C-alpha positions as CSV (number, residue, x, y, z in Angstrom):
1,X,-6.8,-10.8,-0.9
2,X,-6.0,-14.5,-0.6
3,X,-5.3,-14.8,3.1
4,X,-8.2,-12.6,4.1
5,X,-10.5,-14.6,1.8
6,X,-9.3,-17.9,3.2
7,X,-9.5,-16.7,6.8
8,X,-12.8,-15.0,6.7
9,X,-14.4,-16.6,3.7
10,X,-15.6,-20.2,3.0
11,X,-18.4,-21.9,1.0
12,X,-20.8,-19.1,1.9
13,X,-18.6,-16.5,0.3
14,X,-18.3,-18.5,-2.9
15,X,-22.0,-19.0,-3.0
16,X,-22.7,-15.3,-2.3
17,X,-20.2,-14.3,-5.1
18,X,-22.4,-16.1,-7.6
19,X,-25.2,-13.7,-6.9
20,X,-23.0,-10.6,-7.6
21,X,-23.2,-9.1,-11.1
22,X,-20.1,-6.9,-11.0
23,X,-17.1,-6.6,-8.8
24,X,-14.8,-3.6,-8.5
25,X,-11.2,-4.7,-7.6
26,X,-8.7,-2.2,-6.1
27,X,-5.8,-3.8,-8.0
28,X,-5.0,-6.5,-10.5
29,X,-3.7,-8.6,-7.6
30,X,-7.2,-8.4,-6.0
31,X,-8.8,-9.4,-9.3
32,X,-6.4,-12.4,-9.5
33,X,-7.4,-13.6,-6.0
34,X,-11.1,-13.1,-6.7
35,X,-10.8,-15.3,-9.7
36,X,-8.6,-18.0,-8.1
37,X,-10.1,-18.2,-4.6
38,X,-13.8,-17.3,-5.1
39,X,-13.9,-18.5,-8.7
40,X,-15.4,-15.2,-9.9
41,X,-15.4,-14.9,-13.7
42,X,-12.8,-12.3,-14.9
43,X,-15.5,-10.7,-17.1
44,X,-17.4,-9.7,-14.0
45,X,-14.4,-7.8,-12.5
46,X,-13.5,-4.2,-13.2
47,X,-10.2,-2.9,-11.8
48,X,-10.2,0.6,-10.5
49,X,-7.1,1.1,-8.5
50,X,-7.6,2.4,-5.0
51,X,-7.2,6.2,-4.5
52,X,-7.1,8.9,-1.8
53,X,-6.3,12.5,-1.2
54,X,-2.6,13.3,-1.5
55,X,-0.9,14.5,1.6
56,X,-1.8,18.1,2.1
57,X,1.6,19.5,2.9
58,X,3.2,22.3,0.9
59,X,7.0,22.0,0.3
60,X,7.8,24.4,3.1
61,X,5.5,22.7,5.6
62,X,7.0,19.3,4.6
63,X,10.5,20.5,5.2
64,X,9.6,22.0,8.6
65,X,7.9,18.7,9.6
66,X,10.9,16.7,8.4
67,X,13.3,18.9,10.5
68,X,11.1,18.8,13.6
69,X,10.4,15.1,13.6
70,X,13.9,14.0,12.8
71,X,15.2,16.2,15.7
72,X,12.5,14.6,18.0
73,X,13.6,11.1,17.0
74,X,17.4,11.8,17.0
75,X,17.9,11.3,13.3
76,X,20.9,13.2,11.9
77,X,20.7,15.1,8.6
78,X,23.2,12.7,7.1
79,X,21.3,9.6,8.1
80,X,18.8,7.7,5.8
81,X,15.5,7.1,7.5
82,X,13.4,4.2,6.1
83,X,9.9,3.7,7.3
84,X,6.5,2.0,7.2
85,X,3.1,3.0,8.5
86,X,0.3,0.6,9.6
87,X,-0.9,-1.9,12.1
88,X,1.6,-4.4,13.5
89,X,-0.2,-7.5,12.2
90,X,1.1,-10.3,10.1
91,X,-0.3,-8.9,6.8
92,X,1.7,-5.7,7.1
93,X,4.9,-7.6,7.8
94,X,5.7,-5.7,11.0
95,X,7.7,-8.6,12.3
96,X,10.0,-8.3,9.2
97,X,10.8,-4.7,10.0
98,X,13.4,-5.4,12.7
99,X,15.0,-8.1,10.5
100,X,15.3,-5.5,7.7
101,X,17.0,-3.1,10.0
102,X,19.3,-5.8,11.3
103,X,20.2,-6.9,7.8
104,X,21.0,-3.3,6.7
105,X,23.2,-3.0,9.7
106,X,25.1,-6.2,8.8
107,X,25.5,-5.1,5.1
108,X,26.4,-1.5,6.0
109,X,28.2,-1.7,9.4
110,X,29.4,1.9,9.1
111,X,25.9,2.9,10.1
112,X,23.9,5.9,8.8
113,X,20.5,4.2,8.7
114,X,17.4,4.6,10.9
115,X,14.1,2.8,10.8
116,X,10.7,4.2,11.8
117,X,7.4,2.3,12.0
118,X,4.3,4.6,12.4
119,X,1.0,3.3,13.9
120,X,1.8,0.6,16.5
121,X,-0.4,-0.1,19.5
122,X,1.6,-0.5,22.8
123,X,-1.0,-3.0,24.2
124,X,-1.0,-5.4,21.2
125,X,0.7,-8.8,21.5
126,X,2.3,-8.2,18.1
127,X,4.0,-5.0,19.2
128,X,5.2,-6.6,22.4
129,X,6.7,-9.5,20.4
130,X,8.4,-7.1,18.0
131,X,9.7,-5.0,20.9
132,X,11.3,-8.2,22.3
133,X,13.1,-8.8,19.0
134,X,14.3,-5.2,18.8
135,X,15.8,-5.5,22.2
136,X,17.6,-8.8,21.6
137,X,18.7,-7.8,18.1
138,X,20.4,-4.8,19.6
139,X,18.3,-2.3,17.6
140,X,17.1,0.1,20.2
141,X,19.2,2.9,18.8
142,X,18.2,2.4,15.2
143,X,14.6,1.2,15.2
144,X,11.6,3.2,16.5
145,X,8.0,2.2,16.7
146,X,5.8,5.3,16.9
147,X,2.4,4.5,18.4
148,X,-0.8,5.8,16.8
149,X,-0.6,9.5,16.1
150,X,-3.0,12.0,14.5
151,X,-0.3,13.6,12.3
152,X,1.2,10.6,10.4
153,X,2.1,12.8,7.4
154,X,4.5,14.8,9.6
155,X,6.3,11.5,10.4
156,X,6.2,10.3,6.8
157,X,7.9,13.6,5.9
158,X,10.9,12.7,8.1
159,X,11.6,9.6,5.9
160,X,13.8,9.2,2.9
161,X,12.4,5.8,1.8
162,X,9.0,4.1,2.3
163,X,9.7,0.4,2.9
164,X,6.4,-1.4,2.3
165,X,7.0,-4.7,4.1
166,X,3.4,-6.0,3.6
167,X,2.9,-9.7,2.9
168,X,-0.5,-8.9,1.5
169,X,-1.9,-5.5,0.7
170,X,-4.5,-4.8,-2.1
171,X,-3.3,-1.3,-3.0
172,X,-2.3,0.4,0.2
173,X,-3.5,4.0,0.7
174,X,-0.6,4.8,3.0
175,X,1.7,3.9,0.1
176,X,0.0,6.6,-2.0
177,X,0.3,9.1,0.9
178,X,4.0,8.4,1.3
179,X,4.5,8.7,-2.5
180,X,2.6,12.0,-2.6
181,X,5.3,13.3,-0.3
182,X,8.0,12.3,-2.7
183,X,9.2,9.0,-1.1
184,X,10.4,6.2,-3.3
185,X,8.5,2.9,-2.5
186,X,10.2,-0.4,-1.9
187,X,7.9,-3.5,-1.8
188,X,7.8,-7.2,-2.3
189,X,6.7,-8.8,-5.6
190,X,3.5,-10.8,-5.3
191,X,2.4,-9.0,-2.1
192,X,-0.4,-7.1,-3.8
193,X,-0.8,-3.8,-5.6
194,X,2.4,-2.2,-4.5
195,X,4.4,-3.4,-7.5
196,X,1.6,-2.1,-9.8
197,X,2.2,1.3,-8.5
198,X,6.0,1.2,-8.3
199,X,6.5,-0.1,-11.8
200,X,10.0,0.6,-13.0
201,X,10.3,4.2,-12.0
202,X,8.8,5.0,-8.5
203,X,10.9,2.8,-6.3
204,X,12.1,-0.8,-6.3
205,X,10.4,-4.2,-6.3
206,X,12.2,-7.2,-4.7
207,X,11.3,-10.9,-4.5
208,X,8.6,-11.9,-2.0
209,X,9.8,-11.7,1.6
210,X,13.5,-11.4,0.4
211,X,14.6,-9.2,3.3
212,X,18.2,-9.3,2.1
213,X,17.2,-7.9,-1.3
214,X,15.1,-5.1,0.3
215,X,18.1,-4.3,2.6
216,X,20.4,-4.0,-0.4
217,X,17.7,-1.8,-2.1
218,X,17.7,0.5,1.0
219,X,21.5,0.8,1.0
220,X,21.6,1.3,-2.8
221,X,19.0,4.1,-2.8
222,X,20.3,5.5,0.5
223,X,23.7,6.1,-1.1
224,X,22.4,7.6,-4.3
225,X,20.5,10.8,-3.6
226,X,20.0,11.7,-7.2
227,X,18.4,8.4,-8.1
228,X,16.3,8.6,-4.8
229,X,15.1,12.1,-5.7
230,X,14.1,11.1,-9.3
231,X,12.2,8.0,-8.1
232,X,10.6,10.1,-5.3
233,X,9.4,12.7,-7.8
234,X,8.1,10.0,-10.1
235,X,6.2,8.5,-7.1
236,X,4.8,12.0,-6.2
237,X,3.7,12.6,-9.8
238,X,1.9,9.3,-10.0
239,X,0.1,9.7,-6.7
240,X,-1.2,13.1,-7.6
241,X,-2.1,12.5,-11.3
242,X,-3.2,8.9,-11.5
243,X,-4.4,7.8,-8.0
244,X,-6.2,10.8,-6.6
245,X,-9.9,11.3,-6.0
246,X,-10.0,13.5,-9.0
247,X,-8.6,10.9,-11.4
248,X,-10.1,7.7,-10.0
249,X,-13.6,8.7,-8.8
250,X,-14.9,9.2,-12.4
251,X,-13.6,5.7,-13.3
252,X,-15.5,4.2,-10.4
253,X,-18.6,6.2,-11.4
254,X,-18.3,5.0,-15.0
255,X,-18.3,1.4,-13.9
256,X,-21.4,2.0,-11.8
257,X,-23.1,3.8,-14.7
258,X,-22.2,1.1,-17.2
259,X,-23.5,-1.6,-15.0
260,X,-26.7,0.2,-14.3
261,X,-27.2,0.7,-18.0
262,X,-26.8,-3.0,-18.6
263,X,-29.3,-3.7,-15.8
264,X,-31.9,-1.3,-17.3
265,X,-31.4,-2.9,-20.8
266,X,-31.8,-6.4,-19.3
267,X,-35.1,-5.4,-17.7
268,X,-36.5,-3.8,-20.8
269,X,-39.0,-6.1,-22.6
270,X,-38.1,-7.3,-26.1
271,X,-40.2,-6.2,-29.1
272,X,-42.0,-9.5,-29.1
273,X,-42.7,-9.3,-25.4
274,X,-43.9,-5.7,-25.9
275,X,-46.3,-6.9,-28.6
276,X,-47.6,-9.6,-26.4
277,X,-48.2,-7.1,-23.6
278,X,-50.0,-4.8,-25.9
279,X,-52.2,-7.5,-27.4
280,X,-53.0,-8.8,-23.9
281,X,-54.0,-5.3,-22.8
């Protein structure tokens, strides 16, 4: 997307893009940035939303994981656990996560909320900076950063809400994994493909980097289990039916097939050219 293009791109990328006949974008947001930043013609871009395999946990397994991980992290049954999964870099908005927790605490001083980030690296500068903020914001009891694990779905199962704090994310696969476990998704408008997935039924979309609005959304859904359940089931249904390997791979294959057909047609001689070839032979 935009920041990645501007950071790693340049004139060479724009020049190279002119040699490409067809682009496949993982979301409408990616298509927009390809058009605006690299000046790719919209006609050259086909959108096939990113996809993956839904989390492979049956309901009984998910409940067992939820119970075990929440006990491990000291999360009570009555507490609402909000979380995110990813690297702790600027794009993922990891620095916003403690601010979100702090704001929820200020708006709901009675407590009842925990925040879990899955996938941090203890040696990274970003994590050390975030740990500094957590300490001085007084959040050690409510915010946990879980370092890289090989069972992230177990930890996602412990959550009630998936708070996608990304500043820029084309169409995050971890969002689909969380949704496939029945978690409503909260995200920022304009941050990428998150809002394209959420729509008006699988979570809530708040203004870009408006931590206060996301905090209010956490509190609102946290206090409304029926609405949270309905949105979570909508998210689960979308992830399984619309953004799985089974549903999306054929679309990607169709784009490749259509483009190859056009290429074959373009290379086929016209009737006049065929006649010339025959006469010359």
